[in-house]
C-alpha positions in Angstrom: -90.4 -9.1 25.2 -91.0 -10.9 21.8 -90.7 -14.7 21.0 -87.4 -15.3 19.8 -86.2 -13.9 23.6 -89.1 -16.0 24.9 -87.3 -19.2 22.8 -83.8 -18.2 24.0 -84.8 -18.0 27.6 -86.2 -21.6 27.4 -83.3 -22.9 25.7 -80.9 -21.8 28.7 -83.4 -23.0 31.4 -83.4 -26.1 29.7 -79.6 -26.5 30.2 -80.4 -25.3 33.6 -82.4 -28.1 34.4 -79.9 -30.7 34.4 -78.3 -29.2 37.6 -75.1 -30.9 37.0 -73.2 -27.2 37.8 -73.8 -23.9 38.8 -76.4 -21.9 37.0 -74.2 -18.8 36.7 -71.1 -20.4 35.0 -73.7 -21.9 32.3 -75.5 -18.6 32.1 -72.6 -16.8 31.4 -71.4 -19.7 28.0 -74.7 -18.9 27.0 -74.5 -15.1 26.9 -70.7 -16.0 25.6 -72.3 -17.9 22.7 -74.8 -15.2 22.3 -73.3 -12.1 22.4 -75.5 -10.8 19.9 -77.9 -10.2 22.9 -78.5 -6.7 23.8 -78.4 -5.7 27.6 -81.6 -5.5 28.0 -82.0 -9.1 26.2 -79.2 -10.6 28.7 -81.5 -9.0 31.4 -84.6 -10.7 30.3 -83.0 -14.2 29.4 -81.4 -14.3 33.3 -84.5 -12.6 35.0 -86.7 -15.2 33.7 -84.7 -18.5 33.9 -83.4 -17.1 37.7 -87.1 -16.4 38.5 -88.3 -20.0 37.4 -85.5 -21.5 39.9 -86.4 -19.9 42.4 -90.0 -20.9 42.4 -89.3 -24.2 40.4 -91.9 -26.8 42.4 -94.3 -24.3 42.7 -94.4 -23.9 38.7 -93.7 -27.8 38.1 -96.8 -28.0 39.9 -98.5 -25.5 38.0 -97.7 -27.1 34.8 -97.6 -30.5 35.4 -100.1 -32.8 33.9 -102.1 -36.1 34.8 -99.2 -37.8 32.8 -96.5 -37.0 34.3 -94.3 -35.4 31.6 -91.0 -34.1 32.6 -90.7 -30.1 32.9 -90.9 -28.4 30.1 -88.8 -25.7 30.1 -90.8 -23.6 27.5 -94.1 -24.0 30.1 -92.2 -23.1 32.9 -91.0 -20.0 31.7 -94.6 -19.0 30.8 -96.1 -20.1 34.1 -93.6 -17.6 36.1 -94.8 -15.0 33.8 -98.7 -15.8 34.4 -98.5 -16.6 38.1 -95.4 -15.1 39.4 -95.3 -11.6 37.5 -99.1 -11.5 37.2 -99.1 -11.0 33.3 -102.4 -11.8 31.6 -103.0 -13.9 28.6 -103.9 -10.8 26.9 -100.4 -9.2 27.1 -98.8 -12.4 25.8 -101.1 -13.2 23.1 -98.9 -11.5 20.4 -95.7 -13.5 21.0 -97.8 -16.5 21.4 -97.9 -19.5 19.3 -101.1 -21.8 18.9 -99.9 -24.1 21.6 -98.7 -21.6 23.5 -101.6 -20.5 24.2 -103.3 -23.0 24.9 -100.7 -23.9 27.9 -101.3 -20.3 28.6 -105.3 -20.7 29.3 -104.2 -24.2 31.0 -101.7 -22.5 33.5 -104.1 -19.7 33.8 -106.7 -22.2 35.2 -104.7 -24.5 37.5 -105.9 -24.6 40.6 -102.9 -24.3 43.6 -104.8 -24.5 46.8 -104.0 -27.3 49.3 -100.5 -27.3 47.9 -98.0 -29.3 50.0 -96.3 -26.5 52.2 -92.6 -27.7 51.0 -93.9 -26.6 47.6 -95.2 -23.3 48.7 -91.9 -23.0 50.4 -90.1 -23.9 46.9 -87.6 -26.5 48.1 -87.2 -29.9 48.1 -89.0 -32.5 50.9 -85.8 -33.4 52.7 -84.5 -29.8 53.4 -88.1 -28.1 54.2 -88.0 -30.7 57.1 -84.8 -29.8 58.2 -85.9 -26.3 58.2 -89.4 -27.0 60.2 -86.8 -28.9 62.6 -85.0 -26.3 63.5 -87.1 -22.8 62.7 -90.8 -24.4 63.4 -93.6 -24.5 60.4 -94.2 -20.5 60.4 -90.8 -18.9 60.3 -89.5 -22.0 58.0 -91.9 -21.0 55.7 -91.0 -17.2 56.1 -87.2 -17.8 55.8 -88.0 -20.0 52.4 -90.3 -17.1 51.2 -87.9 -14.7 51.7 -85.4 -15.8 48.9 -88.2 -15.8 46.0 -87.1 -12.1 46.2 -83.8 -10.8 44.1 -81.1 -9.6 46.3 -79.9 -6.4 46.4 -76.5 -5.2 45.4 -74.8 -4.1 48.4 -70.7 -2.2 47.4 -68.3 -2.3 50.1 -66.3 0.8 50.5 -62.2 0.4 50.3 -61.6 2.7 53.2 -58.0 2.4 52.0 -58.8 4.5 49.3 -61.8 6.9 49.9 -65.0 7.3 52.8 -68.6 5.7 52.2 -69.6 9.8 52.6 -67.5 10.3 49.2 -69.0 7.6 47.8 -72.6 7.6 48.1 -72.3 11.3 47.1 -70.7 10.5 43.8 -73.2 7.2 43.7 -76.5 9.7 44.6 -75.4 12.1 42.3 -75.4 9.8 38.8 -78.3 8.1 40.0 -80.7 8.0 36.7 -82.3 5.3 37.3 -86.1 5.6 38.7 -87.3 4.4 41.9 -83.4 3.2 42.6 -82.9 3.9 46.5 -78.9 4.4 47.2 -78.3 4.4 50.6 -76.1 3.8 53.5 -76.5 -0.3 55.0 -78.0 -0.6 57.9 -75.3 -2.2 60.1 -72.2 -2.2 58.1 -70.6 1.3 58.3 -68.5 1.1 55.3 -71.9 -0.5 52.7 -73.7 1.0 50.7 -77.2 -0.4 49.1 -78.6 -0.2 45.9 -81.5 -1.6 44.1 -80.8 -2.0 40.7 -78.6 -3.9 39.2 -75.5 -1.8 37.7 -72.6 -3.0 35.7 -70.3 -1.9 38.2 -67.6 -3.6 37.0 -67.0 -0.4 34.3 -67.6 2.3 36.7 -65.0 4.7 37.4 -65.1 4.0 41.6 -64.6 0.1 40.8 -61.7 0.9 38.5 -60.0 3.2 41.3 -60.5 0.7 44.0 -62.9 2.2 45.7 -65.7 0.2 45.7 -66.3 -3.5 46.0 -69.1 -5.7 45.2 -70.4 -7.6 49.1 -73.1 -8.3 50.4 -73.6 -6.3 53.8 -73.6 -10.0 55.8 -69.8 -10.3 53.9 -69.1 -6.8 55.5 -70.2 -7.9 59.2 -68.0 -10.8 59.2 -64.9 -8.9 58.6 -65.6 -7.0 61.3 -66.6 -10.2 63.6 -63.1 -11.0 62.5 -61.6 -7.7 64.3 -58.2 -7.5 62.8 -55.8 -5.2 64.9 -53.5 -3.1 63.1 -49.9 -5.2 63.3 -51.4 -8.4 63.8 -50.7 -11.3 61.9 -54.4 -12.6 59.9 -55.1 -15.9 57.6 -57.9 -16.3 55.9 -57.8 -19.6 55.8 -60.2 -20.3 52.5 -59.9 -17.0 51.2 -62.1 -17.7 48.0 -61.4 -14.9 45.4 -60.8 -13.0 48.3 -63.5 -10.5 48.7 -63.5 -11.0 53.1 -59.7 -11.1 52.9 -59.4 -7.5 51.2 -62.4 -6.2 53.8 -60.1 -7.3 56.3 -57.1 -5.4 55.0 -58.8 -2.6 54.8 -59.5 -3.0 58.1 -56.2 -3.1 59.6 -55.0 -0.1 57.6 -52.8 -1.8 55.5 -50.1 -3.2 58.2 -49.2 -5.9 59.6 -49.3 -9.0 58.0 -52.5 -11.0 55.9 -51.8 -14.6 54.5 -55.0 -15.7 52.0 -55.0 -19.3 52.1 -57.4 -21.5 49.1 -56.7 -24.8 46.9 -57.7 -22.8 44.0 -54.8 -21.3 41.8 -57.6 -20.4 39.9 -59.5 -18.1 42.7 -56.2 -16.5 44.4 -55.5 -15.5 40.3 -58.7 -13.6 40.5 -57.7 -12.5 44.0 -54.6 -10.9 42.4 -56.8 -8.8 39.8 -58.7 -7.7 42.6 -55.5 -6.8 45.1 -54.2 -4.2 41.8 -56.9 -2.4 42.5 -57.3 -2.4 46.4 -53.7 -0.2 47.6 -53.0 -3.0 49.6 -49.1 -4.1 50.3 -49.8 -6.7 53.3 -51.4 -9.3 51.6 -49.7 -12.7 51.0 -51.8 -15.4 48.8 -50.8 -19.1 49.1 -52.4 -22.0 47.2 -52.5 -24.7 49.7 -52.9 -28.9 48.1 -55.5 -29.1 51.8 -56.5 -28.1 54.9 -53.0 -30.8 56.0 -50.7 -29.0 53.8 -47.3 -29.2 55.1 -46.4 -25.9 54.2 -49.0 -25.2 57.0 -46.8 -26.4 60.1 -44.0 -23.7 60.3 -47.3 -21.2 61.0 -48.5 -23.1 63.8 -49.5 -21.0 66.3 -48.4 -17.8 64.6 -51.6 -16.1 64.2 -53.7 -13.6 66.1 -56.8 -14.0 63.9 -57.9 -17.2 61.9 -61.1 -16.9 60.0 -62.9 -19.9 58.1 -65.2 -18.9 55.5 -66.0 -22.5 55.5 -67.8 -24.7 52.3 -71.2 -25.1 53.2 -74.4 -25.6 51.2 -74.9 -21.9 50.5 -78.5 -22.0 51.2 -77.8 -18.4 52.9 -77.8 -17.3 49.4 -80.4 -18.8 47.6 -81.8 -15.6 46.5 -78.4 -15.2 44.3 -78.3 -18.6 43.9 -81.4 -20.5 43.4 -80.3 -23.7 41.6 -78.5 -24.6 45.1 -81.5 -26.2 46.7 -81.9 -27.9 43.4 -78.2 -29.5 43.5 -77.8 -30.8 46.9 -78.9 -33.6 48.6 -79.3 -34.7 52.3 -75.7 -37.4 51.8 -74.2 -33.8 50.6 -74.5 -31.8 53.7 -73.4 -35.1 56.2 -70.4 -34.9 53.2 -69.6 -31.5 54.3 -70.0 -31.6 57.9 -67.0 -34.0 58.1 -65.0 -31.2 55.9 -65.8 -28.6 57.8 -64.8 -30.0 60.9 -62.0 -31.4 59.5 -61.0 -27.7 58.2 -61.8 -25.8 61.7 -59.5 -28.4 63.7 -56.8 -27.6 61.3 -57.5 -23.8 61.6 -57.2 -23.8 65.6 -53.6 -25.1 65.0 -52.7 -22.1 63.7 -54.2 -19.6 66.4 -51.9 -18.0 68.8 -52.6 -18.7 72.9 -54.7 -15.2 73.4 -55.7 -15.5 69.2 -59.0 -15.8 67.8 -60.5 -18.4 65.5 -63.5 -17.4 63.3 -65.4 -20.4 61.7 -68.8 -18.9 59.4 -70.7 -20.1 56.9 -73.4 -19.0 54.2 -75.6 -21.6 55.4 -79.2 -21.9 57.0 -78.2 -24.9 58.5 -77.8 -25.9 62.0 -76.1 -29.1 60.9 -73.3 -26.5 59.1 -73.8 -24.1 62.0 -74.1 -24.3 66.2 -73.3 -28.1 64.9 -69.7 -28.1 64.2 -69.2 -24.8 66.7 -70.4 -27.0 70.0 -68.9 -30.1 68.8 -65.5 -27.8 68.1 -66.0 -26.2 71.7 -66.6 -29.6 73.5 -63.6 -31.2 71.7 -60.9 -28.4 72.5 -60.7 -27.1 76.2 -58.2 -24.2 75.1 -60.8 -22.7 73.4 -63.8 -20.3 75.1 -66.6 -18.9 72.7 -66.3 -14.9 72.7 -70.2 -13.3 72.2 -70.7 -12.4 68.2 -73.0 -9.2 69.8 -70.6 -8.3 72.3 -67.1 -8.1 69.2 -69.8 -5.6 66.9 -70.7 -3.9 69.6 -67.1 -2.5 70.6 -67.1 -1.6 67.2 -70.3 0.8 67.5 -72.2 -1.6 65.2 -76.1 -2.0 66.4 -76.4 -5.9 65.7 -76.9 -8.2 68.6 -78.0 -12.0 67.5 -76.7 -13.2 70.4 -73.4 -15.3 71.2 -73.4 -16.7 67.2 -73.8 -14.6 64.2 -77.2 -14.9 62.7 -78.2 -13.2 59.6 -81.3 -13.7 57.8 -82.8 -12.2 54.3 -86.6 -11.0 56.2 -84.7 -9.3 59.5 -81.4 -8.2 58.2 -82.0 -7.5 54.4 -78.5 -9.8 53.8 -77.8 -13.1 52.4 -78.0 -15.8 55.5 -75.3 -15.6 57.5 -73.5 -17.7 60.3 -70.2 -16.9 62.5 -69.3 -18.2 65.8 -66.2 -16.5 67.4 -63.5 -18.7 69.7 -60.3 -17.5 71.5 -57.5 -19.5 72.4 -57.2 -19.2 75.9 -53.2 -17.8 77.2 -53.0 -20.7 79.4 -52.1 -22.8 76.6 -49.7 -20.8 75.3 -46.8 -23.5 76.8 -48.5 -26.0 74.7 -48.5 -23.6 71.7 -45.0 -23.3 72.4 -44.0 -27.1 72.3 -45.4 -27.0 69.2 -43.7 -24.6 67.4 -40.6 -25.8 68.6 -41.1 -28.7 66.5 -42.0 -26.8 63.4 -40.1 -27.4 60.5 -37.8 -24.7 58.9 -37.3 -21.2 60.1 -39.5 -19.1 62.5 -41.3 -16.0 61.1 -38.8 -13.8 63.7 -35.7 -15.0 62.1 -37.3 -14.2 58.9 -38.1 -11.0 59.8 -34.6 -10.5 61.4 -32.8 -12.1 58.2 -30.0 -10.1 57.2 -31.0 -9.7 53.2 -34.5 -9.0 53.5 -36.7 -8.2 50.6 -39.9 -7.3 50.9 -43.2 -7.6 53.3 -44.2 -10.5 50.5 -40.8 -12.3 49.8 -41.0 -12.9 53.8 -44.4 -14.0 54.0 -43.7 -16.2 50.9 -40.5 -17.7 53.2 -42.4 -18.7 56.3 -44.6 -20.7 54.4 -42.3 -22.3 52.4 -39.2 -22.3 50.4 -40.7 -24.0 47.3 -43.1 -22.3 44.4 -46.7 -22.8 45.1 -47.9 -26.4 43.8 -50.8 -26.0 41.3 -53.8 -27.7 42.4 -57.4 -28.3 41.3 -60.2 -27.8 43.7 -62.1 -31.5 44.4 -65.2 -31.2 42.8 -68.3 -31.5 44.8 -69.9 -34.6 45.0 -73.4 -33.1 44.0 -75.6 -35.2 41.7 -78.9 -33.6 40.0 -82.0 -34.3 41.1 -85.1 -33.4 39.6 -87.9 -31.6 41.7 -90.9 -33.9 43.4 -94.3 -33.6 41.8 -97.4 -32.9 43.0 
């Protein structure tokens, strides 16, 4: 650590405090503009800035003055070292100027007894109120404090190309980082967890497609989908396709797997990962929205439909701490409308006897149980399938009840929620009627065509005879909001 690195960290933090775009995007831009920073320097800057974002309300209270001046990035960085990291003024003194030394003394002396609970939890008041109403004060505080820690590095072994035993043995043999514990994930049968943040993207196993970076919670979601060999499966909000690839591996590269998303850029990233994966049963398709006419041809066709819905992401605050400062309560209400609409449209793709899986990485019941319960009330042709039963059938010893509910302090994963619905078989007549009204050729006609040209083209023809429409994702209406002073 030196004065220049401290200055660099403060510059980046000052930019992030606007909260007008994701922190990871701004971090990437900062490093591209400062290529002279080495690996260790980049790690120092990133850890310092993200450390402040995780504890922003507390550190704002520590650095506040009677004048109520806006947050000063330099003071916040100092406060993180002194009050969170436990550094002494003597340790920092060689890199501090006279003014910064005075700030350090004031920060060290600041009394933080009897801070409001929302400040101790380091979330905004509206979010704290929601968490308390849902979990109670004690558990809400425990959950929020679990988000102060950095997330571990979880890897998923691509079973199309290797085994966990093989990958784990190689990782352990190569481990030269002191105190870096590398071990199997406790729940996912295909996961490996390590504490150190290694540059996995340059690792030979990554380049060979044998491993992907993926939180254990996301891996478990693929098991909750429980796809069977030869089935037809859709990932309705695929994004960059991490879960899609995991599902494809569970399908043993058989059947047909669709990845839908409104972002061509995200699906392009999936294409790069697909090349490494060894999968040949996957077709990615850009859609304009959940009501895209191209989806009509697929009504009632899928054995499994996964809806990893757009959400607040509050379950990922260890990785994305800026989210708790970027969202307002009104944004959650807007998301709820979108979540319900996407789930309702995805339900139409599900065949009789097929399953629809709704998931988020949120902690809020508004985005989780409330959406699932409302869906069941409005759709009598679907029934809930207990998540614990599905996991037990695959020898996964994890029981969170009817819904999958993961929390960092209990499971070591990001916060996740998932519900599984199954379309009742007696609804098949209604599905068939919808299929007869769908436009274009059926999937069976395409499969029996006299001029087949491979699975990928067949799957594309099922959706549309036209080229994919280039679209851009609609920007979320998220406004910046400064933390409340105490």
